[in-house]
Wavefront OBJ file of the C-alpha trace (Angstrom):
o trace
v 17.637 -9.477 2.129
v 15.287 -8.472 5.463
v 12.093 -10.569 5.393
v 8.840 -8.666 5.411
v 6.053 -9.937 7.542
v 2.331 -9.286 5.966
v -0.911 -9.675 8.116
v -4.105 -9.298 7.896
v -6.411 -7.220 10.274
v -7.237 -10.255 12.358
v -3.920 -11.408 12.638
v -2.366 -7.641 13.680
v -5.527 -7.780 16.107
v -4.276 -11.062 17.643
v -0.860 -9.985 17.879
v -1.502 -6.713 19.344
v -4.525 -7.390 21.806
v -6.920 -4.876 19.606
v -10.173 -5.668 18.377
v -9.712 -5.722 14.483
v -12.796 -2.879 14.400
v -10.650 -0.858 16.537
v -7.813 -1.066 13.880
v -9.931 -0.465 11.065
v -12.145 2.540 12.383
v -9.221 4.501 14.740
v -5.961 3.271 14.184
v -6.141 2.762 10.279
v -5.357 6.106 8.309
v -4.437 8.561 11.768
v -1.716 6.106 13.108
v -1.313 3.420 10.822
v -0.505 4.869 7.316
v -0.962 3.425 3.556
v 2.571 2.556 2.183
v 4.204 2.490 5.337
v 2.308 0.364 7.697
v -0.373 -1.011 5.329
v -0.723 -1.473 1.464
v -3.746 -2.658 -0.846
v -1.720 -5.589 -2.804
v -3.018 -4.986 -6.898
v -4.850 -1.808 -6.099
v -7.705 -3.650 -4.343
v -10.093 -3.236 -1.580
v -8.003 -5.933 0.724
v -5.363 -4.592 3.029
v -2.377 -6.155 4.070
v -0.275 -4.539 7.427
v 3.488 -4.725 7.508
v 4.556 -5.915 10.904
v 8.207 -4.281 10.893
v 7.191 -0.599 10.380
v 4.252 -1.225 13.268
v 6.350 -2.682 15.706
v 9.170 -0.297 14.983
v 6.891 2.939 15.434
v 4.932 1.535 18.006
v 8.300 1.319 19.945
v 9.651 4.528 18.970
v 6.417 6.312 20.196
v 6.430 4.483 23.519
v 10.550 5.713 24.184
v 9.448 9.214 22.907
v 6.952 9.797 25.274
v 8.332 8.505 28.334
v 8.695 11.052 30.993
v 12.527 11.262 31.882
v 13.699 13.504 34.640
v 17.531 15.011 34.367
v 19.522 14.008 37.267
v 22.544 16.350 38.960
v 25.320 14.155 37.978
v 24.090 13.754 34.279
v 22.101 10.911 34.272
v 18.547 10.615 34.099
v 15.466 8.731 36.139
v 12.416 7.614 33.924
v 9.666 9.155 35.941
l 1 2 3 4 5 6 7 8 9 10 11 12 13 14 15 16 17 18 19 20 21 22 23 24 25 26 27 28 29 30 31 32 33 34 35 36 37 38 39 40 41 42 43 44 45 46 47 48 49 50 51 52 53 54 55 56 57 58 59 60 61 62 63 64 65 66 67 68 69 70 71 72 73 74 75 76 77 78 79
């Protein structure tokens, strides 16, 4: 079974090099979604972020937005 890494807002902020307030006010519920990227254990107020889906989606979005220029012989140039 794969391990799941749960972390607090402060721990996530430290790992991503963001301010905890920025995560709470701007990323939570717009980019980081409840049930996918974070949970509220036992239906309480405290939030625990799940690192694996955050890392997956962060990398996926980064690769998808990378501009690519098609080349004549079938390759691509990351521009």
